[in-house]
N, C-alpha and C positions, 0 to 999 in steps of 0.2 A: 304572606308565603313569600310571592315575590321581591317583596322587597327585601327578604332576608335571601335568596340566591338570590339575588340584587350584589349585595353586596359581601357572601361568600365567595360573587367568580372577583368581586372586587378587589379583595380581600388578598385570594389565592395570584392574581394579578402584579398585587404590586408587591406580596413579596417575591416573587419571579423576576419581578424584574429590578428588584431591592439588592436580590444575593447576581447575578446579571453584572449592575452596578458595581456591585464587590469582587465580583471576580474579575474584571476588570482592569478597575483601579487596582486587585492585583499585582495583575499583569504588565500594568503601562506605570506602578513605580515598585518591581521587583517586590514588593511584600517584606520589604531585608533581607533574601534569601543571597545565598552565594546565588550564582552562572550556575554550577554543578544542579545547585535543588529546584533553579529555576527550569531544567531544561531537563530537571527529572519530571517538570511538573506534566512541559514539551508534552513529553513519549505521554503523559495519562492522558492523555489532551487529543491522541491523536489515536491514541486506540480506541477512544470514542468518537471519530469522527470529530474532532474539533479542529482540522488544519488550518480554519482559519485563525485560530491565538493560541495557535502552534508556531505559526511562523508566525505569529506578530513578533510572539516575545526571542525564537531566532533572529528577526533582525536587531531588535533591540537589544540584544548580546550580541551582533558580531563587534564590536572594536576592545568587548568586555573580556573574551576567548581567546585562545594560542589556536588561533583554523589547524599550525599545523599537525595539529594531539592532540583536539578534543573529538573526537568519535560523535559525541553526543550531539553535538551542535550538529555537526556532517549531515544527521538519521535527522534530526530534525529536520532542517531544511528540507532535506532532498523528499523526506517520504511530505512532508506539508503543497511540499509545488508538485508532488507526482501526485496529487488528489486534490487538489482546484482545478486537475485540467480531464482526472481521467475517465468522466465522461461523454468528453470532445476531443478527443486525441488529433484529429484528422487538419486541423489548421495549422497555414506556418507556424502562427504565433503560437498554438499550445505544442509543437508537437520541436517548439525553442526553446521553451522553461518543461518539455517531456530530459531531451536533453540535457540543458542544468540540474534535469534531478539528479539522470545518473553520476554524475562526474562528481556529487555528493554522498551519493548514494555509494560506489565505486573506492569516496578516498576513506569511507566511514565500518567499509570492510579493510581496508590495508588496514587502520588504525584500532581495526572489534568490535563489531558489533556492538551493543548494550549491551549493556549482563541481560540474557530475559530476552531478547529479541533481536537473536542470532533466524530465526526460521523468518520474521518479519522479515527482518534486512533484505534477506535469500532473494524471500519471494518477492521483494519491491521494484530489487534489483532485476529479476530478473522479469518480474513483467513492463520495465520500461528497456529490457534492451528487450526481448521480444515483440513490445509498440515504434520501435523503432529497428523492427527488419534484422535486428543478429542475431542472425537465427540457430546460431550452433555457442555459441554465447549465454540467448536463451537457457537454452537446453541443459548445459550444463552447469546455469545456473543456479536451477530450479530445482535437479538432482539432488532427492537430500531434503525438499520443503515440507513433502506429504508425512516424514516423520516428525521433525520440530516443529509444524506449525497446523497441527492436524484438518482446523477448520479452512485450512486453501490450498488442504491437499487436490481436491477434484480440480479445482482451477489451475493448480500447478501440474500439474496429469495432462489437461485440456491442453497446453502452451509449451507443452514436449510433444504431444503427437505432432498437434499441430504447426511447427515451428519446423521439423524433421519433413513432413507434406508439400509444406513451403518452400525449405531452401531451392535449390538447385548447379549438379539437380538432386531430384527427394533422395530420403532413401524409406523406405516403406515400411522394409524386414523390421528398422529400431521404432518406424511407430504402434509395429501393430505390433512390436513385443510391450509398447509401457501403457498402449492399450487395452492388453492386454489388465495390466494391473486395474486400470480403471475402469475397466468394467465389473475386477472381483472386491469393488467397495461396497461394502453394504448398509439402504438402508439409503437410497437418491432420492430424490425425491424421478416426479415424471420428467419436468422441465430437464435435469440434468440424462435424465434417457435418454429426449430427444436428442438432443447435444448430440451423444456417444454414436445414436444412431447420425444421423448426418455426415460424422465424422467416421461413421464405417465406408460408409455413400463414398461421400472425398472416397476414403483410400480403394472402391473396390474400381471404380472411373480413373486411378490413378493404375494401377494393375491392369482395367479393360480385362 
């Protein structure tokens, strides 16, 4: 019985290894696909959180795409760079990466975010602006994300509220209006409700 389990575990690991090897070979070799098809594949990888592989594809295609017209390439570059540092944006090196990501996402926005990823692009660019302390730009960029990408609705509203409270001078009335929309979301987790209470406390402190 133990030997059978060992064989099953070993076989599963081998299949996973072979699958990753095939995927890596596809990424390195391009799989015979055009640059546009490779970028579509890279966007799917980003949606799955594989920014490392998606970023590799974009870097490999850097000399093959027209950077003045290719929105998908700039989108992949921007999101891959953002996701590579999103858990630690406070170091000088990572902040430089985030500013670079912002430039790529700005260019993608100018050219038009890839089909089906308008909300994603708006959110990611707004996230970059929020985390580089461009409060007004972040608020403007994140408007509409709640409709276009519902999964990120709470995060987008939270950043808008906090941006209004952090800018100089703060705008508590605007923050309160967005907070009301945030509070109206049904089915929030306890962690989300606790976050709302913290923002309410910050707003009350600001109003004294």
